[in-house]
MDAnalysis code that builds the backbone (N, CA, C; Angstrom):
import MDAnalysis as mda
import numpy as np

u = mda.Universe.empty(552, n_residues=184, atom_resindex=np.repeat(np.arange(184), 3), trajectory=True)
u.add_TopologyAttr("name", ["N", "CA", "C"] * 184)
u.add_TopologyAttr("resid", np.arange(1, 185))
u.add_TopologyAttr("resname", ["MET", "PRO", "ASP", "HIS", "ILE", "THR", "ALA", "TYR", "ARG", "CYS", "CYS", "LEU", "LEU", "LEU", "LEU", "THR", "LEU", "LEU", "LEU", "GLY", "ALA", "CYS", "ALA", "SER", "GLN", "VAL", "PRO", "GLN", "ASN", "ILE", "ARG", "GLU", "ALA", "PRO", "ALA", "ASP", "ASN", "LEU", "SER", "LEU", "GLU", "GLN", "VAL", "HIS", "LYS", "HIS", "THR", "ALA", "ASP", "TYR", "LEU", "GLY", "ARG", "GLN", "VAL", "ARG", "TRP", "GLY", "GLY", "THR", "ILE", "ILE", "GLU", "THR", "GLY", "ASN", "GLN", "GLU", "ALA", "THR", "THR", "LEU", "LEU", "THR", "VAL", "LEU", "GLY", "GLN", "PRO", "LEU", "TYR", "LYS", "ASP", "GLY", "GLU", "PRO", "LYS", "PHE", "SER", "ASP", "ASP", "SER", "SER", "GLY", "ARG", "PHE", "ILE", "ALA", "ILE", "VAL", "PRO", "ALA", "PHE", "LEU", "ASP", "PRO", "GLN", "VAL", "TYR", "ALA", "PRO", "ASP", "ARG", "GLU", "VAL", "THR", "VAL", "THR", "GLY", "SER", "LEU", "LEU", "ARG", "THR", "GLU", "THR", "GLY", "LYS", "VAL", "GLY", "GLU", "TYR", "PRO", "TYR", "THR", "TYR", "PRO", "VAL", "ILE", "GLN", "VAL", "ASP", "ALA", "TRP", "TYR", "LEU", "TRP", "PRO", "LYS", "ARG", "THR", "LYS", "ARG", "PRO", "TYR", "GLY", "TYR", "PRO", "TYR", "PRO", "GLY", "TRP", "ASN", "ASP", "PRO", "TRP", "TYR", "TYR", "ASP", "PRO", "TRP", "TYR", "PRO", "TYR", "GLY", "TYR", "ARG", "TYR", "PRO", "TYR", "ARG", "TYR", "TRP", "HIS"])
u.atoms.positions = np.array([
    [46.837, -11.856, 14.974],
    [46.216, -11.693, 13.679],
    [46.663, -10.349, 13.083],
    [46.953, -10.333, 11.780],
    [47.374, -9.067, 11.164],
    [46.246, -8.032, 11.210],
    [46.659, -6.768, 11.219],
    [45.700, -5.663, 11.319],
    [44.757, -5.579, 10.128],
    [45.239, -5.921, 8.934],
    [44.370, -5.803, 7.767],
    [43.245, -6.841, 7.796],
    [43.469, -7.997, 8.394],
    [42.398, -8.994, 8.513],
    [41.362, -8.531, 9.530],
    [41.826, -7.963, 10.631],
    [40.910, -7.428, 11.638],
    [40.083, -6.285, 11.055],
    [40.735, -5.405, 10.314],
    [40.015, -4.287, 9.685],
    [39.000, -4.807, 8.673],
    [39.377, -5.842, 7.926],
    [38.461, -6.440, 6.953],
    [37.234, -7.016, 7.656],
    [37.432, -7.720, 8.749],
    [36.311, -8.296, 9.489],
    [35.420, -7.213, 10.086],
    [36.019, -6.155, 10.575],
    [35.225, -5.039, 11.123],
    [34.381, -4.389, 10.026],
    [34.976, -4.202, 8.856],
    [34.221, -3.613, 7.741],
    [33.082, -4.531, 7.309],
    [33.351, -5.828, 7.273],
    [32.325, -6.791, 6.905],
    [31.182, -6.794, 7.923],
    [31.519, -6.736, 9.201],
    [30.498, -6.673, 10.246],
    [29.683, -5.392, 10.134],
    [30.344, -4.269, 9.912],
    [29.644, -2.989, 9.766],
    [28.714, -3.009, 8.552],
    [29.168, -3.556, 7.448],
    [28.343, -3.646, 6.247],
    [27.121, -4.525, 6.497],
    [27.304, -5.629, 7.188],
    [26.191, -6.516, 7.516],
    [25.162, -5.801, 8.390],
    [25.629, -5.065, 9.382],
    [24.715, -4.320, 10.247],
    [23.965, -3.240, 9.478],
    [24.655, -2.545, 8.594],
    [23.996, -1.500, 7.801],
    [22.946, -2.085, 6.868],
    [23.259, -3.188, 6.233],
    [22.277, -3.805, 5.347],
    [21.095, -4.362, 6.130],
    [21.332, -4.863, 7.313],
    [20.241, -5.350, 8.163],
    [19.332, -4.224, 8.603],
    [19.882, -3.029, 8.785],
    [19.073, -1.880, 9.195],
    [18.163, -1.421, 8.072],
    [18.509, -1.750, 6.837],
    [17.699, -1.347, 5.688],
    [16.585, -2.341, 5.385],
    [16.496, -3.399, 6.129],
    [15.483, -4.424, 5.859],
    [14.085, -3.835, 6.014],
    [13.217, -4.247, 5.141],
    [11.849, -3.733, 5.135],
    [11.007, -4.387, 6.222],
    [10.069, -3.640, 6.774],
    [9.128, -4.171, 7.748],
    [7.909, -4.790, 7.075],
    [7.815, -4.625, 5.775],
    [6.684, -5.151, 5.017],
    [6.866, -6.658, 4.856],
    [5.850, -7.479, 5.175],
    [5.984, -8.928, 5.030],
    [6.338, -9.333, 3.596],
    [7.085, -10.406, 3.480],
    [7.564, -10.883, 2.177],
    [6.420, -11.155, 1.205],
    [5.329, -11.796, 1.675],
    [4.244, -12.109, 0.746],
    [3.411, -10.888, 0.370],
    [3.622, -9.754, 1.027],
    [3.011, -8.492, 0.584],
    [3.922, -7.840, -0.457],
    [5.238, -7.898, -0.230],
    [6.197, -7.288, -1.154],
    [6.237, -7.992, -2.499],
    [5.986, -9.295, -2.511],
    [6.059, -10.056, -3.755],
    [4.680, -10.615, -4.117],
    [4.243, -10.280, -5.296],
    [2.945, -10.760, -5.770],
    [3.047, -12.235, -6.155],
    [1.935, -12.971, -6.075],
    [1.950, -14.348, -6.573],
    [2.347, -14.365, -8.052],
    [2.921, -15.459, -8.496],
    [3.428, -15.546, -9.875],
    [2.345, -15.234, -10.903],
    [1.150, -15.694, -10.666],
    [0.057, -15.456, -11.611],
    [-1.003, -14.560, -10.978],
    [-0.557, -13.454, -10.413],
    [-1.469, -12.555, -9.707],
    [-2.573, -12.049, -10.627],
    [-3.788, -12.164, -10.165],
    [-4.947, -11.712, -10.926],
    [-5.265, -10.272, -10.573],
    [-5.703, -9.529, -11.558],
    [-6.136, -8.165, -11.279],
    [-7.587, -8.188, -10.818],
    [-7.979, -7.152, -10.132],
    [-9.357, -7.039, -9.661],
    [-10.326, -6.966, -10.840],
    [-9.907, -6.336, -11.929],
    [-10.768, -6.258, -13.121],
    [-11.042, -7.639, -13.705],
    [-9.998, -8.486, -13.770],
    [-10.175, -9.846, -14.287],
    [-11.187, -10.618, -13.451],
    [-11.058, -10.500, -12.154],
    [-11.921, -11.253, -11.253],
    [-13.358, -10.754, -11.333],
    [-13.547, -9.439, -11.477],
    [-14.915, -8.903, -11.598],
    [-15.634, -9.484, -12.806],
    [-14.897, -9.710, -13.889],
    [-15.522, -10.205, -15.107],
    [-15.882, -11.689, -15.029],
    [-15.011, -12.497, -14.408],
    [-15.211, -13.953, -14.399],
    [-14.841, -14.517, -13.032],
    [-15.556, -14.141, -12.013],
    [-15.210, -14.537, -10.648],
    [-15.209, -16.048, -10.467],
    [-16.171, -16.734, -10.990],
    [-16.288, -18.182, -10.778],
    [-15.064, -18.940, -11.285],
    [-14.396, -18.420, -12.312],
    [-13.215, -19.091, -12.873],
    [-12.006, -19.028, -11.951],
    [-11.997, -18.099, -11.022],
    [-10.794, -17.853, -10.234],
    [-10.931, -18.187, -8.748],
    [-12.019, -18.791, -8.333],
    [-12.206, -19.100, -6.920],
    [-11.074, -19.997, -6.414],
    [-10.557, -19.664, -5.234],
    [-9.471, -20.427, -4.636],
    [-8.081, -19.970, -5.033],
    [-7.949, -19.065, -5.990],
    [-6.639, -18.582, -6.442],
    [-6.084, -17.527, -5.494],
    [-4.760, -17.482, -5.387],
    [-4.073, -16.496, -4.556],
    [-4.034, -15.153, -5.280],
    [-4.278, -14.081, -4.536],
    [-4.223, -12.727, -5.091],
    [-3.513, -11.806, -4.109],
    [-2.988, -10.722, -4.627],
    [-2.453, -9.629, -3.807],
    [-3.099, -8.353, -4.320],
    [-3.966, -7.781, -3.494],
    [-4.660, -6.552, -3.851],
    [-4.475, -5.535, -2.739],
    [-4.668, -4.284, -3.093],
    [-4.563, -3.232, -2.097],
    [-5.362, -2.022, -2.520],
    [-5.429, -1.075, -1.604],
    [-6.156, 0.152, -1.888],
    [-6.462, 0.905, -0.625],
    [-7.511, 1.688, -0.687],
    [-7.914, 2.550, 0.410],
    [-9.098, 1.940, 1.145],
    [-9.004, 1.906, 2.461],
    [-10.081, 1.336, 3.268],
    [-11.304, 2.242, 3.202],
    [-12.453, 1.627, 2.944],
    [-13.725, 2.350, 2.943],
    [-14.436, 2.138, 4.272],
    [-14.421, 0.881, 4.745],
    [-15.160, 0.551, 5.963],
    [-14.480, -0.623, 6.670],
    [-14.504, -0.591, 7.994],
    [-13.984, -1.679, 8.814],
    [-15.108, -2.195, 9.692],
    [-15.408, -3.488, 9.580],
    [-16.482, -4.076, 10.378],
    [-15.964, -5.270, 11.155],
    [-16.092, -5.225, 12.477],
    [-15.630, -6.333, 13.314],
    [-16.747, -7.319, 13.568],
    [-16.384, -8.591, 13.483],
    [-17.297, -9.665, 13.831],
    [-16.673, -10.423, 15.001],
    [-17.276, -11.528, 15.386],
    [-16.813, -12.242, 16.574],
    [-15.348, -12.682, 16.471],
    [-14.951, -13.270, 15.362],
    [-13.585, -13.785, 15.243],
    [-12.808, -13.195, 14.067],
    [-13.431, -12.327, 13.308],
    [-12.777, -11.768, 12.128],
    [-13.083, -10.279, 12.002],
    [-12.400, -9.655, 11.057],
    [-12.670, -8.264, 10.694],
    [-12.888, -8.212, 9.192],
    [-13.927, -7.515, 8.779],
    [-14.198, -7.327, 7.353],
    [-13.727, -5.939, 6.942],
    [-12.829, -5.897, 5.985],
    [-12.376, -4.623, 5.430],
    [-12.983, -4.469, 4.043],
    [-13.710, -3.387, 3.826],
    [-14.182, -3.053, 2.491],
    [-13.162, -2.072, 1.927],
    [-12.578, -2.432, 0.789],
    [-11.447, -1.685, 0.253],
    [-11.742, -1.224, -1.172],
    [-11.397, 0.019, -1.456],
    [-11.449, 0.553, -2.813],
    [-10.118, 0.198, -3.465],
    [-10.152, -0.761, -4.399],
    [-8.933, -1.266, -5.016],
    [-8.221, -0.205, -5.834],
    [-6.897, -0.198, -5.725],
    [-6.059, 0.715, -6.488],
    [-4.881, -0.059, -7.059],
    [-4.275, 0.457, -8.116],
    [-3.080, -0.209, -8.636],
    [-1.977, -0.200, -7.578],
    [-1.105, -1.195, -7.636],
    [-0.030, -1.320, -6.658],
    [1.327, -1.098, -7.313],
    [2.251, -0.539, -6.524],
    [3.640, -0.500, -6.950],
    [4.199, -1.916, -6.872],
    [5.406, -2.110, -7.359],
    [6.030, -3.426, -7.355],
    [6.151, -4.000, -5.944],
    [6.381, -3.138, -4.943],
    [6.540, -3.608, -3.560],
    [5.207, -3.821, -2.843],
    [4.098, -3.589, -3.543],
    [2.784, -3.834, -2.958],
    [2.092, -2.611, -2.398],
    [2.754, -1.475, -2.367],
    [2.124, -0.268, -1.838],
    [1.124, 0.281, -2.849],
    [-0.083, 0.659, -2.388],
    [-1.061, 1.244, -3.314],
    [-0.561, 2.570, -3.880],
    [-0.786, 2.744, -5.169],
    [-0.406, 4.002, -5.820],
    [-1.441, 5.063, -5.478],
    [-0.978, 6.275, -5.289],
    [-1.910, 7.375, -5.066],
    [-2.416, 7.804, -6.430],
    [-3.657, 7.451, -6.710],
    [-4.237, 7.819, -8.001],
    [-5.752, 7.833, -7.877],
    [-6.377, 8.384, -8.871],
    [-7.831, 8.384, -8.922],
    [-8.357, 7.157, -9.649],
    [-7.451, 6.318, -10.139],
    [-7.864, 5.081, -10.808],
    [-8.294, 4.070, -9.755],
    [-9.417, 3.452, -9.999],
    [-9.872, 2.395, -9.113],
    [-10.220, 1.185, -9.945],
    [-9.822, 0.040, -9.448],
    [-10.135, -1.195, -10.157],
    [-11.375, -1.861, -9.579],
    [-12.091, -1.155, -8.727],
    [-13.298, -1.693, -8.117],
    [-13.149, -1.810, -6.616],
    [-14.075, -2.519, -6.005],
    [-14.072, -2.715, -4.562],
    [-13.993, -4.203, -4.261],
    [-13.464, -4.506, -3.088],
    [-13.444, -5.886, -2.641],
    [-13.560, -5.931, -1.122],
    [-13.885, -7.107, -0.610],
    [-13.988, -7.314, 0.834],
    [-12.885, -8.276, 1.236],
    [-12.155, -7.921, 2.273],
    [-11.088, -8.765, 2.800],
    [-11.499, -9.266, 4.179],
    [-11.510, -10.586, 4.365],
    [-11.826, -11.175, 5.668],
    [-10.502, -11.447, 6.381],
    [-10.227, -10.661, 7.406],
    [-8.981, -10.780, 8.165],
    [-9.258, -11.604, 9.421],
    [-8.468, -12.664, 9.671],
    [-8.736, -13.542, 10.814],
    [-8.197, -12.993, 12.133],
    [-8.467, -11.738, 12.416],
    [-8.001, -11.109, 13.654],
    [-8.857, -9.876, 13.916],
    [-8.759, -9.371, 15.145],
    [-9.425, -8.117, 15.475],
    [-8.544, -6.980, 14.991],
    [-9.108, -6.089, 14.201],
    [-8.417, -4.884, 13.754],
    [-9.195, -3.693, 14.281],
    [-8.518, -2.838, 14.998],
    [-9.172, -1.683, 15.595],
    [-9.651, -0.728, 14.509],
    [-10.953, -0.402, 14.486],
    [-11.476, 0.482, 13.436],
    [-10.921, 1.904, 13.498],
    [-10.357, 2.295, 14.635],
    [-9.743, 3.622, 14.710],
    [-8.377, 3.636, 14.030],
    [-7.708, 2.487, 14.017],
    [-6.413, 2.375, 13.338],
    [-6.638, 2.059, 11.866],
    [-7.482, 1.070, 11.584],
    [-7.825, 0.694, 10.221],
    [-9.035, 1.523, 9.797],
    [-8.816, 2.812, 9.771],
    [-9.878, 3.786, 9.538],
    [-10.036, 4.069, 8.042],
    [-11.173, 4.641, 7.659],
    [-11.340, 5.040, 6.260],
    [-10.209, 5.950, 5.798],
    [-9.840, 5.800, 4.542],
    [-8.786, 6.548, 3.869],
    [-7.377, 6.083, 4.209],
    [-7.228, 5.033, 5.018],
    [-5.902, 4.433, 5.225],
    [-5.667, 3.424, 4.110],
    [-4.406, 3.219, 3.772],
    [-4.059, 2.295, 2.695],
    [-3.637, 0.947, 3.261],
    [-4.096, -0.121, 2.623],
    [-3.804, -1.472, 3.072],
    [-3.546, -2.351, 1.846],
    [-2.695, -3.357, 2.040],
    [-2.475, -4.375, 1.024],
    [-2.696, -5.725, 1.681],
    [-3.397, -6.617, 0.982],
    [-3.697, -7.938, 1.525],
    [-3.315, -9.007, 0.504],
    [-2.983, -10.181, 1.011],
    [-2.829, -11.353, 0.156],
    [-3.695, -12.456, 0.731],
    [-4.201, -13.284, -0.128],
    [-5.046, -14.380, 0.324],
    [-5.693, -15.068, -0.851],
    [-6.630, -15.931, -0.547],
    [-7.299, -16.675, -1.612],
    [-8.697, -16.125, -1.855],
    [-9.090, -16.154, -3.104],
    [-10.402, -15.668, -3.510],
    [-11.442, -16.679, -3.036],
    [-12.326, -16.241, -2.155],
    [-13.259, -17.139, -1.479],
    [-14.605, -17.241, -2.181],
    [-15.198, -16.095, -2.465],
    [-16.547, -16.066, -3.053],
    [-16.854, -14.629, -3.477],
    [-18.103, -14.382, -3.840],
    [-18.565, -13.014, -4.082],
    [-19.739, -12.739, -3.151],
    [-19.927, -11.484, -2.838],
    [-21.086, -11.050, -2.057],
    [-21.733, -9.896, -2.790],
    [-23.054, -9.878, -2.755],
    [-23.793, -8.797, -3.395],
    [-24.162, -7.768, -2.342],
    [-23.895, -6.537, -2.650],
    [-24.223, -5.435, -1.753],
    [-24.623, -4.235, -2.585],
    [-24.597, -3.085, -1.969],
    [-24.950, -1.862, -2.689],
    [-23.908, -0.787, -2.426],
    [-23.682, 0.009, -3.437],
    [-22.896, 1.229, -3.314],
    [-23.890, 2.341, -3.588],
    [-24.354, 2.989, -2.520],
    [-25.492, 3.889, -2.649],
    [-26.712, 3.044, -2.953],
    [-27.361, 3.286, -4.068],
    [-28.496, 2.474, -4.497],
    [-28.104, 1.499, -5.608],
    [-26.847, 1.539, -6.024],
    [-26.375, 0.708, -7.121],
    [-26.010, -0.685, -6.602],
    [-26.580, -1.739, -7.178],
    [-26.197, -3.096, -6.748],
    [-24.764, -3.393, -7.201],
    [-23.984, -3.983, -6.303],
    [-22.562, -4.205, -6.584],
    [-22.156, -5.590, -6.100],
    [-21.336, -6.281, -6.889],
    [-20.834, -7.597, -6.516],
    [-19.386, -7.460, -6.065],
    [-19.147, -7.803, -4.798],
    [-17.822, -7.690, -4.200],
    [-17.102, -9.038, -4.248],
    [-15.899, -9.111, -4.801],
    [-15.087, -10.299, -4.589],
    [-14.653, -10.341, -3.120],
    [-14.603, -11.523, -2.538],
    [-14.241, -11.665, -1.120],
    [-12.959, -12.482, -1.028],
    [-12.003, -11.961, -0.262],
    [-10.715, -12.625, -0.081],
    [-10.605, -13.121, 1.357],
    [-10.173, -14.361, 1.524],
    [-9.792, -14.875, 2.844],
    [-8.320, -14.518, 3.010],
    [-8.009, -13.592, 3.902],
    [-6.688, -12.996, 4.000],
    [-5.710, -13.905, 4.744],
    [-4.507, -14.033, 4.169],
    [-3.403, -14.733, 4.821],
    [-2.454, -13.734, 5.480],
    [-2.191, -12.610, 4.791],
    [-1.288, -11.582, 5.310],
    [-1.827, -10.219, 4.909],
    [-1.565, -9.231, 5.735],
    [-2.011, -7.872, 5.446],
    [-0.987, -6.904, 5.982],
    [-0.999, -5.697, 5.402],
    [-0.083, -4.652, 5.850],
    [-0.778, -3.304, 5.728],
    [-0.832, -2.590, 6.828],
    [-1.382, -1.236, 6.846],
    [-0.222, -0.286, 6.617],
    [-0.288, 0.462, 5.532],
    [0.806, 1.360, 5.171],
    [0.789, 2.598, 6.055],
    [1.954, 3.154, 6.367],
    [1.996, 4.384, 7.162],
    [1.258, 5.511, 6.443],
    [0.702, 6.412, 7.236],
    [-0.010, 7.543, 6.632],
    [0.969, 8.362, 5.805],
    [0.496, 8.803, 4.659],
    [1.306, 9.690, 3.822],
    [1.236, 11.091, 4.417],
    [2.347, 11.741, 4.416],
    [2.353, 13.112, 4.917],
    [2.319, 14.061, 3.734],
    [1.551, 15.112, 3.881],
    [1.445, 16.091, 2.807],
    [2.565, 17.097, 2.969],
    [3.242, 17.345, 1.887],
    [4.231, 18.400, 1.894],
    [3.463, 19.703, 1.756],
    [3.810, 20.718, 2.531],
    [3.060, 21.968, 2.431],
    [3.098, 22.511, 1.000],
    [1.979, 23.051, 0.596],
    [1.901, 23.596, -0.752],
    [2.910, 24.712, -0.885],
    [3.567, 24.720, -1.982],
    [4.531, 25.787, -2.200],
    [5.693, 25.303, -3.023],
    [6.827, 25.778, -2.687],
    [8.011, 25.550, -3.482],
    [8.878, 24.478, -2.855],
    [9.894, 24.012, -3.579],
    [10.602, 22.822, -3.132],
    [11.436, 22.949, -1.866],
    [11.822, 24.136, -1.460],
    [12.582, 24.257, -0.219],
    [12.238, 25.569, 0.465],
    [12.406, 25.628, 1.775],
    [11.899, 26.770, 2.538],
    [12.455, 28.118, 2.099],
    [13.727, 28.189, 1.701],
    [14.311, 29.469, 1.316],
    [13.668, 30.089, 0.103],
    [12.941, 29.282, -0.669],
    [12.319, 29.780, -1.890],
    [11.301, 30.864, -1.581],
    [10.623, 30.758, -0.444],
    [9.603, 31.738, -0.090],
    [10.161, 32.927, 0.688],
    [11.444, 32.946, 0.901],
    [12.087, 34.036, 1.618],
    [11.920, 35.335, 0.809],
    [11.443, 36.420, 1.435],
    [11.226, 37.654, 0.672],
    [12.518, 38.237, 0.112],
    [13.664, 37.873, 0.676],
    [14.935, 38.402, 0.199],
    [15.581, 37.487, -0.845],
    [14.913, 36.362, -1.145],
    [15.484, 35.434, -2.101],
    [15.181, 35.915, -3.517],
    [16.207, 35.951, -4.349],
    [16.034, 36.340, -5.738],
    [16.260, 35.125, -6.618],
    [15.293, 34.797, -7.448],
    [15.407, 33.682, -8.365],
    [15.603, 34.231, -9.767],
    [16.819, 34.126, -10.293],
    [17.069, 34.677, -11.630],
    [16.308, 33.939, -12.730],
    [15.841, 32.727, -12.455],
    [15.133, 31.948, -13.463],
    [13.622, 32.035, -13.298],
    [13.113, 32.919, -12.467],
    [11.694, 32.958, -12.126],
    [10.762, 32.901, -13.331],
    [10.924, 33.765, -14.320],
    [9.942, 33.706, -15.411],
    [10.020, 32.407, -16.207],
    [11.155, 31.723, -16.127],
    [11.353, 30.545, -16.957],
    [11.435, 29.255, -16.137],
    [11.509, 29.376, -14.838],
    [11.723, 28.205, -13.984],
    [10.510, 27.306, -13.905],
    [10.773, 26.084, -13.563],
    [9.714, 25.091, -13.421],
    [9.132, 25.177, -12.019],
    [7.830, 25.293, -11.916],
    [7.146, 25.315, -10.625],
    [6.750, 23.891, -10.276],
    [7.145, 23.443, -9.115],
    [6.876, 22.061, -8.724],
    [5.419, 21.899, -8.344],
    [4.769, 20.837, -8.848],
    [3.353, 20.628, -8.514],
    [3.204, 20.112, -7.091],
    [2.037, 20.298, -6.554],
    [1.702, 19.780, -5.247],
    [1.666, 18.258, -5.358],
    [2.324, 17.562, -4.468],
    [2.310, 16.109, -4.497],
    [2.512, 15.559, -3.088],
    [2.259, 14.294, -2.964],
    [2.442, 13.611, -1.686],
    [3.864, 13.069, -1.593],
    [4.413, 13.156, -0.427],
    [5.732, 12.607, -0.164],
    [5.641, 11.632, 0.977],
    [6.521, 10.696, 1.031],
    [6.552, 9.726, 2.130],
    [7.363, 10.277, 3.256],
])
């Protein structure tokens, strides 16, 4: 076989391996929302109209409760990015309860962890948030994904040399100071 064909096949194999290494660990039905995905706000207003419909919601875990054959996750709903990851924001679209058909360890699925679930809207349950009566939409979960913990970048400047006492920044009075933010 000529060398250029062998080299072509090797390059093709290498490209295939590299693209396979980039594959996401997030389940497909978490990454892609249902075609007519309902928002949590829509469901809060008219829950009875949407019973049985598929939804993809996510947010921050408030409470994890294990039962005999299921786990109940109480989640503070947040807007999602296109890939299903909850956005870090102070906006909340309400709360919901997700019934997961498996045991989830409450130490792993702990408060303040982010989760995204897909499933069908089952019913509503009435509970309380403090003394305030609250109606929770309940989802029978088909798939779920616990997002990795976000790591906080240390407060300060964009790179370590910036804080060096011998570093001179000629643009200091006019330069842009980077805000504190979360990084993955």
